[in-house]
C-alpha positions, 0 to 999 in steps of 0.5 A: 949841693949840700942838703942844708944849702938847698934848704937855704936856697928854698927859704930865699926862693919861697920868700920872694913874690909869689913864694909860699912863705910870702903868700902865707904872710899875705893870707895870714896878716890880718890875724898874725899881725895883731898877735905879733904886735901884741907880743911886741908890746909886752916884750921887755916889760912882762914880769909874770909876778905882775898880775896886771901884766899877765892879764894883758898877756892873755890877749895875744896868748889866747890869739895864739891859741886861736890862730894856730888852732891848738884848741886848748881851753882858755883856762888851760892856756892861761895856766900854760902861759903863767908857768912858762912866763914864770920860768922865763922870769926865773931865768932872768929873761923877762927884760934882757931876753935870752940869747939870739940863736943865730950867733950865740955860743954853743954853751948859750945854745945848750941853755936854750935847749935845756930851758924847754924841758924845764918849761914843760916840767913847769907846765906839768907841775901847774896841773895842766893835763897832757903835754902841750909841747907844740904850743909851749914852743909857739909861746916861747917863739912869739915871746922870744922870736930870735931865740926859740924856733917852733917845733910842731909835727910839720916842722919835725917831719921836714927836719927828719926828711932833711936828715935822710938827705944829709946823713947816708946811714942810720946812726947817732947823727941821724937819730937826734933828727928823727921825728920821734925825738924832735916831737917828744913832748918832754922837750928833751929832743928840742936840742935837735931842733936848735941844731938844725937851725944852727946848721941852717945859719952856718950853711948860709953865706954872708950874702944869703944872711943879709938877704934873709934879713931883708926878706924878713923885713919885707914880711914885716911890711906885709903884716905890720908885725915882727918877723925873724929869719927863724919865722922864714925857716919855720914857714918853709918847714911847715908848708913842706911837711916833709915834701922833699920837692918843696924843701928843695932837696929834690929837683924835678928833671926837665 
């Protein structure tokens, strides 16, 4: 079976009762639910130039920092949020939002890929030390949950492992899915993350896509907050952290 088809099957399997994805949402619902509802309440109305709205945004953004244990100082979190949300506003996405990754054109995918390095540059220009790339992708995901997947160390490790199964030899095809490229804190490798997710969607049949949407709705019922198919994939990548057995890339012989 094609390696990406195996990833699709693993996401479906792990989002059923007793699966790792389902158990994650059952265990984290008490803190993830309020955070996701906070972002939902702001989506479509948040304009960074509205100081009151930015103040309201600080609640879910601070919760994001706490829930995902990024441990950034509160003042730094606010500066990051202001810089990123300002870039969203400049792009004209404060109300209409960016294109959804699944189903968008290659040109629109390119716009999403190019936006992340711009957001990272904006964060640097705001005087934030370091390059909090993982936190920025998390902020973008929860602000725009259909458009931006999360990229952290665990996800990058799992995507790299998939690439070893997908491409027989080293070369340009595999290089853009290497951990060092995906996790580059400039955001320049984010296009590889988007390509992985698009390949996932392309590998799923119409029936599987419907089942994925249904599983996402089931997770929403658990945490009482917004969950997308991007979240399901992310939780498999995160929980597997490159383990080919957990990703479904290797099957134990009976």
